[in-house]
Each structure stands twice: as C-alpha cells, then as structure tokens.
N, C-alpha and C positions, 0 to 999 in steps of 0.2 A: 632924493627919493629912496636910494639904496640904503642910506643911513637910517631912515625912518623904518624901512622894512626890517632891517637887522635888529632894530629895537623892539618891533612889534612881534616878530616870529617867536621868541622865547615865551611870550605871554599867551600863545595859543594853547587852549585847554582841551580842544577836541580836534579830531581829524577833519571834521567839516570846516572849521575855521582855517586850518592850515591849507586845505585844498583851495579855499577862496584866495589866499595869498599866492598860491602857485598859479592859479588862473590869471591873476593880475600880472605876474611875471611873464606868462606866456603871451597874453594879449598886448603887453607893452613891448614885446620883442626882446626883452632882456634874458629870457630863460635860456636862449641858445648862445649867449655870450661865452667866449672861450673860458673866461674866469668870471664867475658870478658868486660873490660871497653869500648873497641872499639864498640862492639855490642850494649851496652847500649847507647853509644853516638849516634850511628846510629839511634836507635829507637827514641831518643829525637829529632834528626834532622828531621826525618820523621814527627813527630807530631807538632813540634814547628816552624821550618823554612820552610818546604816543604808542610805543610798543607795536609799531606797524612796519616791520622789516620788509614784508612782502610788497607793501605799497611803495616803500622807498626804492626797492629794486625795480618795480614797474616804472617809477618816475625816472630812475637812472637810465633805463633802457631807451627813453625818449630823448636823451641828451646826445647831440651829434658829436661833440668834442668835450667829453667830461674832463674836468680839471683834477689835479692831484687831490685837492680837498674833497671833491665828489667821491672819488674812489675810497679815500680814507673814511668818509662817513659810512659807506657800506661795510667796509672792513670792521669798523668799530661795532656796527650792529651785529655782524656775523660772529664775532668772538664772544658775544653775550647770548647768542642764540643756542638752540638745542643741537645745531650742526656747525660747531666752530671750525671743523676741518674744511668746510667750504671756502674758508678764507684763503686756503692754499691755492684753490682753483682761480679765485679772483686775482690773487697776487701774480700767479704765472701769466694770466691773461694780460694783466697790466704791464708785466715785464716784456711780453712779446710785442706790445704796441709801442707807440711813440710817447707814452705817458711817463712823466717824471716821477720816479719813486723818491720819497724823502725819508728822513729818520723816523717820522711819525708812522709812515706806512709800515716800515720794518718793525716798529714797536708793537703795532697791532697784530701783525702776523706772528711775532714771537709769543705774544700772549695766547694766540690760538694754539700754537705748538705746546705751550705749557698746559693748556686745558686738556689736550688729548695725549700729552706725553709723547710727542712726535720727535723721536731722536734724530732720524735721518734728515728730516726737513729742517731741524734746528741747525745741523752742520751746514747744509746748503745755504741757509739764510745767513749764517755767520760769515760764510765766504763772500756773499753779496755785500754785506755790511762793510767788510774789509776793502773790497774792490771799489766801493762807492765812497770810501773815506769817511763813513759815519762813525767809526770806532772812537772818535774824539768826543762824541756826545755822551756825557756822563749818565743821563737818564736811560739812553739806549743800552749802554754798557751794563747798567744795573739790571735792566730787564733781561738781557742776554745771560748774565750771570745767574739770575734767579731761575731762568729756564733750565740751564744746565744742572743746577742743583736739584730741581724738581724731577728731571728725567734720570737722575742718579749719576750723571757724568761729572763727578766732583773734581776730577783732574782738569777737565776743560774749564770748569767754573773758576778754579784756582788760577789757571793761565789767563783767563779774561781779567780777573782781579789784578794780577801782577802787571798786566800790560796797560791797565787804565791810567790815563794821564791825570785825570781828576777823579778822586774818590770822595763820595759823600757818605753820610751815615747809612743810607739805604744800600749802598754797595757793601759795606762791612756787614750789615745785618743779614743780607741775602746769603753771604758765604758762611757766616757763623751758623745760621739756621740750617743751611744745606748740610754742613758737616755734622751738626747735631742730629738731624733727621736721617742722615745717610750712614749711621753707625760708625762715625769717625769722631767720637767725642773728644779725644785728646787734641786733635787738630782744632776743633771748635774752641776749646779753652785756650789753646796757645794763641789763636787769632784774637780772642777776646782780650787777652792780656797785652798783645801787641798793639791793639787798637787803643788801649788805655795809655800806653807809653807814647803813642803818636799824637796824643792830645784830643782824640775824639771822645765825646761824652756819650756813654751808653744810654739808650732810652729803653722804653718798655719792651720793644721787640728784641733788642740786644740781650737784655737780661733773661728773656724767655728762652732764647737759644742757649745761653750759657748755663742756665739752671737745668735745662734738659740734658746737657752734656755732663753736668755734675751728677745728675740722677743715674745716668747710664754707668758712670765710672765709680759711683759711690764716693765721690770726691767731697767729703764733708767739709774739710778746711776751706777749700776753694768756694764751696757753696755758702759757707758761713760768711766769708768775705763779701760775696755778692749780695747776700741778705743785708749786711750792714750798709752797703752802698744803697740798696733799695730804700732802706729806712731813712738814710741821710738825705736822699733826693726826693722823698715823699712819693716814690713810685708804688708804695704799698696802698695807695688810694685806688689803684687799679685792681679789681677783683681777679682778673686773669693772672696777674703777676702773683698775687697772694696764693692762688691755687697752685701755681708752679712752685712756690717756696714750700708749701705744705708737702707737695709731691716729692720735692728734692730731699727734704729732711727724712721723710718716710723711707725713701729708697736708699738713703745713706745709713739707715739703721736706727734713726732716732724718732720714734713715734711720739715721744714726750715733747720734743721740740716742735714737731709738726702740730701737735695739739695746742701748744702754747701760741703758735701763730694763728691757728684757727680761732682760739678763744679771744685773742686780742685784736682781731680785725676791726678796723674802723669803718671799712666800706661794707656794703650790704652783701651778705653771703648769697651766692647763687646755688642752684641745684647741683652744679658741678663741684662747688666748694664742699657741700655736704657729702657728696659721693666720694670725693677725693679723700676726705677724712675717714670715712667708713672703710675704704679700701686700705688706707694706711694702717688702721688697726687690724684689718684682716690679715695682711701679709706678715704682721708681727705676732699673730696668734692671740691678740687681745680681744677675744670674742665678746666678753661682757661689755667692754668699753664701746665696741662697734654697735652692739644692741642699744646701748644708752644713747649714742649719737643718733641712731636711726629713730628712736622714740622722740628725741628732742626735735629732730627735723620735722616729724609729723606734727608735733605741738606748735612748731613755728609757722605752720601753714604752708610748708613746702611739700608738695605731693610727690611721694617716692615714684621713681620710674623703674624701668627694667634694670638699669645699671645699679640703682640703689639696692634692689633686691639681690642682684648677683653679688654685690659687695658684702652684704650682711650674711648671705648664705655661705660665702667663702670664709667669713670670720667664724661662723658656727662650725664649719669644717675643721679649721685649724685649731679650734679650742675644744672640740669634742662635744659641742652643745647640740646633740642630735635632736632632741624633742623640740627645742627652740627653733632650730632650722626647719624641721618638718612643719611646724606650726606656721612659720612665715611663708613657706612655699605654698601651703594650702590656702593661705589668705590672699594670695596674689590676685586671683581672678575676681574676687569680691571687691578688690581695690581698682579694678579696671586694667590690670597689667597681665597680659597673656604670657605664660612661661614659654621661653624658646628653648632650643636644644642646649644652650649653655646653662640654663637654670636646671634642666633635668640632669645635666652632667654634674652639676654641683651637688644635687641630691644623691646621685649615685656615689659620688665621692664621699659625701657625709656618712652614708650608710656603710660604705666599704671600709672607711677608716675605723669605724666602730666595730668591724667584724661581722656586720649583719649582711653577709654576702648574698644570701638567698633573696632578701628584701630588695637589695640593690639590683639583682638580676630581674626580679619581678617588675621593678620600676621601668627598666629598659624595655621589657616586653609589652608593657602597658602604654607606652608613649603614643601620642596621636601622630607623631612624625617618625620617619624612618631614622633609627639611631645611626650615628656616624661612627667612624673608627675611634675617635677620641673617647667616646663613652665606653666602648669595649676595652680600650687600653686602660682606662681608669679602673674598671673592674678587674682587669688582669693584674694591675698593680696591687690591688687589695688582696687578690689571691696569693700573690707573692708574700705579702706581709703576714698573712695568716696560714700560709702553707697548704692551701686547698688545691691539691694536685688535680683532682677530677674536674673542678670548675675551670681551673687554669687551662687545661687541655681543651675543654669545650670552647672557651672564649678564644683561644688561639686559633682553633679551626674556623671560627666565625671571621676572625681577622684575615686569615688566608683566603677565605671565600670572597672577602671584600677587596682582595688584591693588595693588601697591605704588605709593604716590604720594609717597614720601619725597623731599624735595628733594636729599638727599645722593646718591641714585642718579643723578639727572640731572646733578648737578654733577660727579660722578666721570667719567661718560661724556664729558661736555663737556671735562673736563680731558685725557682720553686723546686726543680729537680735536685739542684746542688744541696739545698737545705735538707733534703731527705736522703742525701748521699747516693742518689740514683745516677751514677757517673756515666753509665751507658746511654741514658736518656740525654744527659748533658752533651755527650759527644754527638748524639744524633742531631740535636738542635744546632750545634756548631757546624756540623756537616751541611745542614740545610742552609745556614748562613753563607757558607763558602760557595755552595752550588748556585745560590741566588745572587752571589756577589754583594752581599750585605756587609757594609763596613760599620763596626762599632764606633760611635762618636767618642773620641778621647776625652777624658776628664781634664779640664783646664781650670786653673784658679788664677785670679788676678789680685794684686795688692799694689797700692800706690805709695810711693815714697818720694817726698820733696818734688811733687809735680810729675814724677815719672812713673808710668804703670809697668809693673813687672809681671810676666806671665810664666806660669809653671805647668808642665805636663806631669803625669804620673811617672816617677822614676827619672825625672828630668835632671840632666847634668850640663845643660847649655848655659846656665847663668854664670857670670864671671866670678861669683862668690860661692859656687856650688860646694866646694870643700868645706867652707865655713858653715854653710847651711846644713850639710849632712852631719858635721860635727855637733851642731846644735840639736839635731834630731836624736843623736846618740845620748846627749845629755838629757833631753826630754824623756826618753824611754826610761832612763835610770831614775829620774825624779818622780815620774808618775807611778812607777811600780811601788814606790813607798806609800802611795795612796790607794793601793790595791788593784792597779790596772792589770788585766789579762786580755790578750788580744781576742777580738771577736772574729775568729777564723771562719765562721760560717759564711762570711761575706766574700770569701775567696772561692771562685767557681772552678777550681781544678782539683783533681784527685792527686794531691801531693801531701807530703808530710807536714805536721803541724809547724815545725820550725820554718820550713819554706813558706808556709802560709803567712806566718808572722812577718817574715821579711817582705813578702809581697804587699802586705798592708802598710808597712812602715813608710813607704815612699809615695803615698797618694798625694795628688797635687795640692789639696787643701792643707795637708800637714807641712809640705814644703813652704807654702806661702806663709803659714803661721810662724814657722821657724825663722823665716826671713824677717817677718814682722818683729819678732823678739830681738833680732840682731840690730835692725836698723832704726827702731823707734825708741824714743826716750822712755825710761822706766816709768810705769804708771799710766802711760798713754794708751788709749784704746787701739786695738788692732782690727782693721777692717779688711775682709776678704770677700771676693765675689767668685762663685763657682758656676760653671755653665750647666752642670747636672745636679741631680739631687745628692746631698751629702750622704756618705755611707755611714752605716751604724757604728763601725769601729772609729771612724774619724770623729763622729759626734761624741763618742765616749772619751776619746783622747783629748779633744779640745775642752771638754768640760773639766777634765783633770788639770790641763795646762792653766786654765783660768784660775784654778785654786792654787796650784803649786807656785805659779809665778805672780799671783795677785794681779792679774790683768783682765780687763774686760775685752772680750773678743766677739766681734760681730761678723757672722757669715751669712751672706745672701746667696742662697742656692736657687735652682730653677723654680722652686715652688714657693719659698717664703724666707723670712729672716729667722736666724737663730742668734740670740744674744746670750753669750756665755759669761757668767759672773759667779765667782766663788764656788765653782764646782757644779753649778746648776745652769740649765738652759731655759730661756723664755718659753720654749715650746712645751716644756714640762714632759719631754720625751714622747710627745704625741705629734707626729708629723708624717 
C-alpha cells in the first residue's frame, strides 16, 4: 500500500486531494510510524508543489517522532520561503533533540545561509559538518564553497576547495564565480587555467565566471582564447554566454569586436543583449552607433526598458549629443518608462559636459524626487571643467549640508580654485580635508603582461624594473616634445614653480603603466591600461602624442569610460 501511496502523492494537484491521502495515513495508523516515506513525501508535496508551508508545518506538529526526512521536508520549504532564516531555528531544534541530522539537512541550512548571507551561522554549520564527517560529500562541499563565496569569505571558500577529496565541475565553477564576483579576477583566471590543465571541461557557468574576470582585468588575450573555446564547443548558442562575450570585448576596449559578436549571434537576442551592446558603445563614446542600435532594437519589437534608456543617455553624454539625449529623456514617459534618479543624473551630466551649467542646475531643482549626492557631485565636476567658481562653491555647500565627506568633492573644488590661481582658497580646502580626516584616493593604474597584472601608483618606484621605466619616461618626454608637447601645468594643484609642476605631472600612474607597456610588449601590439580614477588632462595629451610618436594603439579604461588613442587622436575626441 505504501508503494501505491508514494506513486499517487506526486500526482495530487490540489491541497484537498493531498489532505485525503493524509487522512488515509492517519486512519490506517501509518501516520505515526517512526519512518514513513509517504508522510515525508506528503510534506514535500505541501511545500514544493502546493505552496502550503503553513499546512506542512501544522502537519509536522502532529507527528510524535518525526524522521530526518520529515525535518528535511520542512527545511526545504523554509529556504524557499520569505523567511529563510527560520531554517536556523528548526535546525537548532533538530540538533537539540534525538533527531539524526544528515548531509541533506546541512545542505538545506547552508542554502538558507546563502539566501540571507549569514556569515557566523555558516562557520558554525561548517564545524558541524566536519564533526559529523559529512565533508566527504562532494555535493555538500560544493554548497559550502558556494556559500562562502556568496558571503565574501573567499579564503574559506578556497580552503574548502583545497580540502575536497572529490571535486566536480560544480565545485570548480563555484570558486571561479566567487573569485570573479569578489573582485579577485586574477585568481579566477588562474583557477580557470588550472581547471583546464587538470582535465575538467569548462561549461557555460565556467566561461561566464572567466569572462567576468577578463572584463575586470581588461585581459583581452585571455578573453579572446575563452571566446574561441566557446565557439568550438558551441556554447555561443546560449544567449547569456553571448552577452558576457560582448561585455568582455567592450570592457577590454574593443567595441568593434563586441559589435561583431552581437551581429553574428545565431541565438535570439534578449533585451539584455541589446542593452549590453548599447552600453558597450556608450563607454567608448560611440554615441551615434548607440543611437542606431537603440533604434534597431525598437524596430525588432524589443521594448526598451529603464536600462536601455540609461545606456543610450550615457552614450549621448560621452559623444556630446545634447539635443538627441534630451529628446530621448523627454520621450521616456510616453513609452511607459518612468525616469529614476540615474536618468536625471545622466541628463545633468549631459548638460554639464556641454557647459550648460544653469540648465543642469535647474533640472536638479525641478526633479520630482530628492536629489542625491551623486547628482550634486556631477554638477560640481562640470563646474571644475568650465571654471565656474560661484556655482562650485554653492554646490559644495549643498554637499556639506548633506553630510558628504567624499574626497572627490574637496578635490574638485580645490581644482576650480587652482585653475584660477586662488591658492589661499586651495589651502583652505586642504585644511578642511585634514580637519575632517578626508584622505584623497590615490591614482592607480594597471597593465597586464603575460598573465601578470602590474600595478603603479603616482611616482611609484616599487616595481622591480622601475629604473628602466623611468628611463623610458625620459625618452618619451624628449620624443613628444618634437611633436609640440608642453605640460598642462594647470592640473597641478600646488602653488609651485612651473618646472616643479612639470616634474609632478611626469610620474602619474597612467604614464608609468604606458611606459612599462612600451618596454614589455612587442612592437606594434596595442597597450591596454586600466585606471581607477578619471584620466588627467595632461596624461590624455601625453598618451595621444605617444600613440603617434611610437605608432602604437593605446587603450585606457578610466573610471568613466574608454579612451582609444591612435595616431595622435583619441576616440573621445577630447570630450570626456
């Protein structure tokens, strides 16, 4: 009879039908058996198929001696409920009693920890797993590893991985994704390559993690190898993988390659695909191309969402397409898309970059929502670009009133004063920074060479080849002077002599990284640099001239966008 019930239970379509089977179990006396598979199956049916966790808990409360499977059924329901943390309470109750906890129990509670990012509970549960000897279970080990990765404890995730007796593809994938999402892309790529040498075949999830790592590092060569593998294994039939490839090429500085992947896709493009391509053009300053893709998207029957509009507005920003951007912004509501604070921020940026500061200020004051600090910071940046001291002071006061202590606000105001040679005011801003203990974020640039990422600070001499790098900088200065270079000393914020200002500019982190790139890469190869801050005007001018003097394509990804330097010109057309 039990076998018949186990066959019938999954076929129940309503709670009423399931209750009839439960009534049969009760009247037959089988409901209170210590182990009753039909009862456990009913509990699972309530929580999984019939979405009735409350009735499952009510039924559970009537069991005198619930089995491990009964507990597990409730735990499985709890991790999918709006209150997954309740699984901890059930687990502790189970541990205090005479109930036997198994690997599946631990797996469910680990998943509850992952849903609520419970770090301390994760550590406690890990110790229980070790004490009970469940660490040999490959599935449980993968779940634990995935949990540590999600809560950001990547060192513990690595330790679990290293101690696993049996590793499957899901173990590898969890750690690669964890490293990629946890801002440790170098380790993600190293693990991806190690996996390959150990005979594991990457799948869709693996390449997604590896492509994300390449995107963060700007590791074009590694990314291209992964793309070739994707094509060979037909993984490009998966639209999510194609989206990641487009994103990788865009963030490595090659919007043309991203567009080639977009145009050659054999699988159906999703809304995310179109948005990814629009944003790819946006960060490269290809405004007209982004507008064209946006129009094609509309013609293809894909309805633009808030992300689509944000992407195309950013593209208009970086290309100086003010009227086009304004028109799109004004058309949003008629298309059923309500602008949020990011869209307003983009319009403020659009106007600010074009020097229309009063209009940008008016947009902020007319917003239906309270403007945040980012909006005022955006306007402050525009004030710095156009030297509007009066508005810069007004915006700075707004930011102080809002409690902002961001170093960028002080630096921007200081820049405005320095450009007007108001050194007393520069000193006043610097004093305010010291009094508030505000630290200026240092400029850092990265360049990859043969799979190794090299990091440079302003004036850095920690690199093992620093003497060679500084020698190359001296050579660069001499060569670019032949092309008419004069130092943009207005970017130095100190009241010092012109010669000292020139020396201060010479050793910016992006210049050091480019100099190293000229040393370590083969002649004719593109040089790729990533900077954590916005590239300074003098460095922008210098790298333009380097690209001409050395006949090199140089790609710099700064905090805002890409700059692709070639034959003395930049893709931003000096508008950034």
